[in-house]
C-alpha positions, 0 to 999 in steps of 0.5 A: 537449486544445485550449487555450482560455479556457473551461479556464482556471478564473476566481478565483470557480472556484477558490474555490467549486469544490466547488459544481460538484464535489461532487455528482459526487465523492461519487457517483465517489469510492466507486466507485474501488478505492483509496477507503478508505471504501466501507463508510461513507457518504460525509457531507460533503466538504471541500476542503483546497487546489486547485492549477492544475498546468496549464491544464485540470489542477486538483489536489485534496486533499479531505477526506471525512466517513463514518458511523463504523464500528467498524474493527480497531485501534479507531475510524475516524477521522471522515473521509480525505483524498485526492489527486486530478487533475481534468482539465477539458474543454468539448467531449467525446472519446472518448479519454476513456471510464472517465476520465470523472467527469461533467459539472458541471451547476451552479457556476463549472464548470458545463457542464464535463467532468470526468475523471480526468487520470491516465488522460490521457497529455497530463496525465501527461506534464505531471505528469512535466515537473514532477517533472524541474524542482523547485520550488513550486506553491501548497502543493505542493513538487516535489523531485528527487535531484539525482544522477539524471537524468530524461529528458524526454518519456518515454510514460506509461501507467496501470498497470491492476492493483488497489490502493490508488493509482494508478501510471504507467510512464514509457517503462518506465524510472520508474514513479510511484506516485501516493499517493491517500489523503493522511495528514501526515507523510513516507510509508514509501514515501518515507522507506524506500527513501531511507534503504535508498539511503543504507545502500547496500542494492540490494534496494529502488529509490531514490526519484528525485523526490517531490512533497509538500504543507503541507495537510495538514503535510508529507504525501507525494503521489507517489514516482518510482523506477526501473523494472524492466522484464521483472520478474515479481512473486512472486505470478505466478511462484508461481502460474505453478509452481504450474500448472506442478507445480514447487516453489518452494522455491528461489526461497522461499529466495533471497526469505528472504535477500532478506527477511533483506537488506532487515532488516538494512539497516533495522536499521542505517537506523532506531533499534531498540527492545531493550525486549524483554518490554515491547514484546511486551506492548503489541503483543500488547494491540494485536493483542488489541483489534484481534481484538476489534473484528474479532470484532465485524466478522466474527462468523465469528470469534467460535468461535475468538476464546479460542483466538486470544487465548491466541496473544498472551497467549503473546506477552505474555511472551516476551523472544524473537526479533529487537529491533523496528525498522522493517519492511516492514510489509504483506509478501507475494508481491505486494510482491516482484519478481525479475528475470532469470528463474530465477537473477534478484535479489529487489527489495522493493517498496511500503512502504506497509504496512498501508492501514487502519492508522494512518500512526504505526502504520505508522512504528514500530518492529515485531518483522521477525517480522511481515514474516516471517508475512505473506510465509507467509500469502502461500504458503498463500494461493497454494496455496489458489488451485488445486484441490485444494488444495496444504498441502504445496506451501505447507509446503515454501515456508515451511520454504525461506523461513524457512532462506533468511532464517536463513542471511543473518541468523543468527536462524530465526523457526521457533526461536520458535514462539509469536512466530512463531505471535502473528504470523501470527494477527494477520496472518490476523485482518487477512485476514479482515476484509479479505476480509469487506469486499472479496473474500467469495469469499476468505473461507475462505482466511484462516478455514482459517488461523484455525481452525489457529492457534486449536486452536495457541493454545489 
């Protein structure tokens, strides 16, 4: 990028950026995978903060206003906040490619080309340099673990995968997760791995550096962690085993043990909720509320609603299973990595939780069975990726996973079928809403589980 005076916005440009950017961002934001409001038209766009990180790169936090629609768990907030890294150029470049957002045609940035700076290797490299030197830039605070050194000059590459955030890998040594949707308060992807590192839990890569902002209050914006080169995610490994006609039971057993290791460490690192049946009643009520909203969104759920509610009614009367504690919150085969091939270790990543749920809920104490149910549903998803469907493959994986968990945790989730059924039902309801909105072709997968679980709950 050429260093010209025109690439440094004037004070006027910094004061009135949306005059130039508003139209471009209203069109560009809904096209991004990480944009949460695809089904809610953007009705307004406001600026919370704008910081010039370095010449030619602006850091923005914008708030979008939306038309409200019902969602599981209650109505959505009136708007969402997003973190943007916008590059500025005065001349075209073929390397911009799909990073290009457009050319500003009015306002203080008129004539400038605007692009997603995270897709620019130079800008991504400068962002790492900023993380290497703790300090402040406007409302932004850059912090790091003083005991870990990050080398300079690591080549960046943006991961081209479907996810709710943006991830940059630096030299196959570190990975930076940039949290696109911003909410007030410390983010679980920083809070949980840091706490587990203090517990000595080696199943989760520890934070190396991170950055936060005061607008909104103390929101986490990004976390740098060690990258695990050569590791494969559980989803890829499961599909590979299916394609080769191999069982996945040994891997599932070890994955169950790894899950228990993380849960045991979380139970020590954070307070537990030992209120038993009172917690179960509150949880069952929330599950029922999410189901009612989901039925409104996806009418195909209506014939099964009574049986699904019965599963939650059973949960309301239970005082069984482990105490509520901090958990992963969105555990599935895509959230675990295995290194070193067949005999390698399992690692757990991405403690963000279900992005559609409020941050306070994701940080609250929940039953470890929520994570277990998420993984059991993931085995079912994997089995249904190939025809003919392999239900026996998924069933064996589920049994092996629970056995591995029991061997490490001392508690077998299969001993409390009512508890497990309720959490698996809640997860399947979430999946139905997600698939109906984002991947309609996948809707039959959770609907098959809904039919089975409704019959069990009836």
